[in-house]
C-alpha positions as CSV (number, residue, x, y, z in Angstrom):
1,F,-17.9,-0.3,6.9
2,L,-20.7,1.4,5.9
3,G,-20.4,0.7,1.8
4,R,-20.0,4.9,0.8
5,D,-17.6,3.5,-1.7
6,D,-19.6,1.8,-4.8
7,T,-16.4,0.7,-6.2
8,M,-15.5,-2.1,-3.2
9,S,-15.4,-5.5,-4.6
10,V,-16.4,-8.2,-2.4
11,G,-13.2,-9.7,-2.7
12,R,-11.3,-6.4,-1.7
13,F,-13.8,-6.3,1.0
14,A,-12.5,-9.4,1.7
15,R,-8.7,-9.0,1.9
16,L,-9.5,-6.2,4.0
17,A,-11.5,-8.3,6.2
18,D,-8.8,-10.7,6.5
19,S,-5.9,-8.6,7.5
20,G,-8.8,-6.9,10.3
21,K,-9.0,-3.3,8.8
22,V,-12.7,-4.0,8.8
23,R,-14.4,-6.3,10.9
24,Y,-18.1,-4.8,11.2
25,V,-20.6,-4.0,8.7
26,L,-23.5,-2.0,8.5
27,V,-25.9,-3.2,6.1
28,T,-28.4,-0.3,4.9
29,Q,-29.3,-1.4,1.2
30,A,-28.9,-3.7,-1.2
31,T,-25.8,-4.4,-2.8
32,P,-23.5,-7.1,-4.6
33,L,-21.3,-6.9,-1.3
34,F,-23.8,-6.3,1.4
35,E,-25.4,-9.6,-0.1
36,S,-22.3,-11.4,0.3
37,V,-22.1,-9.7,3.8
38,L,-25.6,-11.2,4.8
39,M,-24.1,-14.3,3.4
40,A,-20.8,-14.9,4.7
41,C,-20.6,-12.5,8.1
42,N,-22.3,-13.3,11.7
43,P,-25.4,-10.9,12.5
44,V,-24.7,-9.0,16.0
45,F,-26.8,-9.7,18.2
46,D,-26.4,-6.9,21.7
47,S,-28.8,-5.7,23.2
48,A,-26.7,-2.8,24.2
49,L,-27.1,-1.4,20.2
50,P,-29.3,0.8,20.0
51,L,-32.5,-0.8,18.4
52,R,-31.8,0.8,14.7
53,Y,-29.1,-1.5,14.6
54,Q,-30.7,-4.5,15.1
55,Y,-30.5,-6.5,12.3
56,E,-28.2,-4.6,10.4
57,L,-24.7,-5.3,11.8
58,Y,-22.4,-8.1,11.2
59,D,-19.6,-9.1,12.1
60,C,-17.3,-10.4,9.2
61,A,-14.0,-11.4,11.7
62,G,-13.1,-14.6,10.6
63,S,-15.2,-14.5,7.4
64,A,-12.5,-13.7,4.7
65,A,-12.4,-17.3,3.0
66,A,-16.4,-17.1,3.2
67,L,-16.6,-13.9,1.4
68,R,-14.1,-14.8,-1.6
69,G,-16.9,-18.0,-1.4
70,Q,-19.4,-16.0,-3.1
71,L,-17.6,-14.6,-5.9
72,P,-17.9,-16.1,-9.0
73,V,-15.1,-18.8,-9.9
74,A,-13.0,-16.1,-12.6
75,A,-13.2,-13.9,-10.1
76,S,-12.0,-15.3,-7.5
77,T,-8.9,-17.1,-9.4
78,R,-7.6,-14.0,-10.8
79,R,-4.4,-12.8,-9.3
80,R,-4.8,-8.8,-7.9
């Protein structure tokens, strides 16, 4: 996921991560979604990655609950 969808909410992203539709995130800019990814997902450290991706690639597998924890309380309890 490259974050090019400006309408992607943290809650929607958490659902995509929970379903396995999204796993890896390349964090290239400061957005609310990427701030949540930095807090909830695990950085990928792999020497096989190109240098430009080091410290920017995050694995969000199994991080949906932690991502939801980054939501404001009112948003996290809302049904969609």
